[in-house]
N, C-alpha and C positions, 0 to 999 in steps of 0.2 A: 662538589661530588664522588662518590666513593674514591676512595685510595686503594685500589686492588691490590701495590705492591705493599703497603703498610696491613693491608688486610690478610695478604697472604704469609706474612710473616708469625701471624698469629697458627695458621695453620703448623706453619714448621716447628714452633717452639710450645704449641699446648697442644697439639694433632687438632680431630675434630666437631672435637668439642667446644674448646677454643678457637679454633677459626669461626665458627658454625656464631659462637656468642660477640665476636667482633663482627661481625658481616650485621647482626642485629643492632649492635648497638651505632655504629657506625649511619646503617640506614635511617635509627632513629633519631641521631644526631642531625639529619636531614628533613626530618619531617616528610618526609615519602612515605604514606600508609600503605599506599596500592603497594610497593615494592614491601616493604614489611612485612604484609601479611602473608604474599608468598614465602618469604624466608623465615615465618614462624612455622607456615606449613613444612617446609623443606627441614627445619629441624626434628617436626617433630614424626617426619614419615622415618628421617635416619634413625630415631628413638626405635622406634617399632621393626628398622630392620624391611620397608614397605620398600618397591622404587624411586629413586627422586625424584625421576622428572617423567611427566606426563601419567600420573598414578591411573587415571580412569577407574573405573567404576570398580577396580581391586576384586573382579571375580578370581574365584579362586583362593582367595582366602578366609578362612574363618570368619563365622557372622559377630562372634566378639570382637574381633580386630576389626573387620568394619566399621563395627557402631562407636567402638573406642577412639576411631580416625575420625568419623563423621562426627562424633560429638566435640571433637578439639575443634575441628573445622569451624561449627557454630559457635561455640564459644569466639574462636579467634574472632569471625565476622560480627559478632557484638561490641566487641572490643575496638576492633576498627573502624566500625560503625560510630562509636563515641567517640572515639579520635574528629574525624569529620566531623560531627557536632560539634564537638568543641571547639573545633578551629570557624565555625558557622556554615560550614559547606555542605548542605543538607541534599543534596543532587548526588554529588558523592556518597553519604551516609545512606541513601535509600538503596545505590544499589547492594551494601551487604547486608542491612537490617530486609530487606524484600528477599534478597537470599536464603535465609532462616525462618521468613513471615511473619517477623516482629516489626507491628506499624506502630505501637506507641509512642515508641521515642522519636518519631519523624510528626506524627500529631502535636507533640506537645508541642516542636522546633516548629513546626507551622504557625499554628496558633500564635504562641508569641512573635513572628517576623512581624516587622511594617510591611505592608501591600506596597508602599514603593521600591522595596528590594526585594520585589517576588519576579523572578526572572521568566520566558518564556519556559523553560524547562522546568521551573518548580509549580507554574500551573499544571503543566502534563503530567507530572508525577503524582501532585495530588488529585488531579480530575481523571484525566483517562487511564491512569496507573494504579488509580484506588490510594495512594495515600488518605487523602481526608478529602472526598471530594466536595464537602460541605464548605469547608474553610478554601478549597481552592474557588468554588463558584462564589463566595463574599469576595475575594483578591482579584477574580475579573470582574464581577462588577464593579466594584470600587477604582480598577485601575481602567478600565477599558468601556465601562458603561453598561447600556441598557442593550443595543444590537448585539455588541460582541454575547451577552452574555446570553442572551435569547437564544444565540447561534449556536452558543456552547449547552442552553438546556435540551434543544431539538436534537442536537445531533449525536453528544459524548459523554452527555453527564449520566452521573452514577445509574447503575439497574438497581439502585435500592430504591422504593416508593416513598420509604421515611426521607431521606436524600430529596427527593425529587420534590415532596410534599416543602421543605425546606425550601429551596429553590423557588419555587413558584410565591412561597410567603416572601421571601426577599425581594423579586419582582414587581408585585402587588404592591406591597410598601413604601420601594424607592418611586415606582411610576405616580401612584397616589400622592406622596408627597410632593414632587415635583408639579403634577399637576396642580394640585392647593397652591402653592409657590406664585406657578406664573400667572395664575387667572389675578392671585390678588395684587401682586406686581400694574398687571392689566387693568386693574379697576384703580389702583392707585394711579396709573399713568393718567388715567381718563379725569379724573375726578378728585385728586388729592390728597386723596386719604384711603386709609384699608379700610378695608369694609368688616363688619364683625365676623361674619360668616366663616366659619374652618373649616365646611362640611361640602366635600367638592360637589355634591348636588346640589345644596341648598347656592353654593356660589353661581353655578350655572341657568336655575331654573327658571327666575325671573329675568334673565341678562341675556338675550336671544343678539344684540349686539357684540358679544364675543365671538361670536360664528360669521359674523358678517364679510363680508371680500376672501371667503375660504378661510379667514383665519382659525388657524391650529396651537393649540398651549405646549403640544409635545408630537413626533412624527406618529402619523396616523399608523401607520403598521405597527408602530412599536405598541399602541394603543391598543388596536387588534390579536395582538399576538399574546400581549400580558392579560388582554378579556376571556382569551382560550387556558391559558397557563394556567394563570388565578384559578378555573373551575375545578383542580384537582385539590385545592387545600380543605381541609377540613375543621378552621378556626372557625368560631362563627365572627369575628368581627373581618380577618384575612374576605371574607367569602363575603361581605358588607361592602369593603373595598372592591373588590371584585366587580358587585355587583353598578356599584358606585363608575366604577371606570367604564363599564359598559355603555350604563348609560349617556355618560358625558362623550361615547364615540358615536351613540345613537343620535346626538344635537350634530354633530361636522355633518357639513355638506356633502353630499351624494356623490360628487367629483374627489371628496375626500379620503370617503371611504374604501378602504381594499377590499381585492380578493378575498373571501374566506373560504377553502376546506370544508368538507363534510366531514362530520354529517351540523355544519354550522352554516350553509349557504345562505341563512339569513340576513348574515353576517351580524352586526353588534344586536341585534331583534334578538335573534337563536342566542346569540352569549348572556345576556339580560335573562329570558326567560327561564335558560337552561340554571343560570344562578339559582333565581328565585325561587326555584323547584327546591332546589338542593337547602334552601332555605327555612321551606315548608308552604310555600305560595304557589297552587294553580300545579300541585304535584300532577295528580292523574292526567291532569289534559296537557301537561305539556312528556312525560312521561310518553305516555300517546301518540304524541307528535313526533318524540323523536324515533321512536319503535318503528311507528310506519315508513320509516326512511329505510327503512334496513335490505325492505325489501332490491330497492333498485339501485342498492351497492355489488358487488363482487367481492369473493368470499377469500380471495389471494393474502399471503406474507403481506403484500403493501398495499390491502383496505383492513388491516385489524384496526389502524384508530377508530374509524364512525362507532364501530361493535363495541370498542372496550369503552369507548365514550360512554353510549345507550348501559352496558352493562354498571361502568360505577354511577348512571344516576339513579337506575334502578335500585340496583347496593343502598346506596347515600341515603334515599327514601324511602327504604325500610320493605323493598318489594322483592326480596331475598332469592326464593322462588324462579322469580320471573326473570330476574338475573342470569340465573345457572341456565334456565330455558333456552335465553336469547346466546348463551355463552356456548351452548352444548349445540342450538340449530346451526351459527355462524359461523365458530372459531373450533369447530370438533373436530375439524383435521389440524390441531396446534397441541402441541408435547403438553399435556394437560400437568405436567411438574414444573413448567416455567412459566414465571410471570409475565405479563407484557407490560408494554411502557409504561399503563396507567393503570394497573390492576393487579389486584395478586393472581399467584397462578386456580387455575382451576380445582385442585385439590385442594388448596388453602381457603379460598371461597367454600366450597363443601364442607371443609372442618369448622367453618365459623355459622354455616346455617347448620349444623347439627345432618347436614345430609347425606346422614350413613351409605343408603341407598345409591346416591349417582353416583358418591367417591368409589365404593365397591364395584358398581356395575362399570364408570370408567376406564377404573384398573382393568378389570378382567380385559375391558374390547382393547386397550393397551397393551397387554402381556405384563402386566406390572403387577407382579404378585406379589411384591414386598406393599407397595400401597394398597393392594388388595388385601393382603392380611392385616393392616393398620386400619381400614377400615372395619373390620371383622371386631378387631379388637377393642375399638370404641365404639363400635356396636354392642358390643358384649358386655362391655364394664356400665356403659349407661345402664344398660337394661336389667343388672344384678344390682346394680350400688341405690342406693334411699337417695329419694332427690336431693336429704337434708347432707348429703355425705361429697355430695358432687360438689368440690371447693375450687376448682379452676377454670373457669370459663373457659367455651369451647375458641373462643374468638385469642385466647393467650395459646394455643396450640398450633404448631405448624408440622406441616409435613415432613420437613428438613428435619425436625427432632425427632420424629416419631421412627423415620427411619436413618437415622444416624448410628 
């Protein structure tokens, strides 16, 4: 603990500057980084002749003075954050790096962290506070397993769609591997040798005995959840695994098949059908099947998921104008600049589809002059530029970039 009497002598002998330096030195020797942060700022405020306690927002001071002090605060936050990282204290380091919007040092620390050392606080800052959602999800899956990871995905995972696809891929691959291993062990137990197959569907296709007496090889609710979540993946190998998991689910006894929500009232049959369409099989029939369901659903905020999944299906199978029609018909009361849970914002969909008319009309309807102007810019540039000179694909442009 700091010796106030000893430090006080430095004020008497060396003045304010010497006294403040002695305070800082004493705090540094105790490795109290929070106290060091406050002491450094105090010294800077004294040097700048600012209020020493509770300076507030420095209202009334010149802009250049405020900027000089704010720049110092930002630099000191980084310095203290680095000290906490050096001590291995990611949680406290995050307090400082988050303040200055600097995520990279925390992301690097989380990537190096052994999941066994990840506390609940670390998982929270990684996922809920957005420090590194992907790494947080990886560690959640490794530490707590599928059940917790599925709950996190559905309730509090990243708003970024790329992060969601990453999480969905992890869930699909993890469950697929678990099912294959469990079924191979079951076959080994029965026949005394491992089967030659390593593909999930091939393992179960001609072995109905695997499902006798209500047998399962993974929690049926997990199988259903991953069959649903996996549909947002885009990589062919992941979609094939998702389809295989759904086909496995179809073979479970009826009393083992859990209740499923819209638009997948058909359970594993609907999951498999959806996955097959994304892989190019029965596209027209499947799109018609799911689109026909929308008329019976509500259109409130709580009913977005069924419509988003239909938009996703139409979009991913190349029916982009139909996807935009569905969005406008059933999601038109939603802010067009805000992404959904499973799909990009309507503005971004319009840009990817090069639908300048829809973009401008919707922006105008919502009184969004900047988005309307962005639509006119894109339309004008496309009309005036020779096709060979259009180098940036529309899907690489995002509304946020145009409005920033």
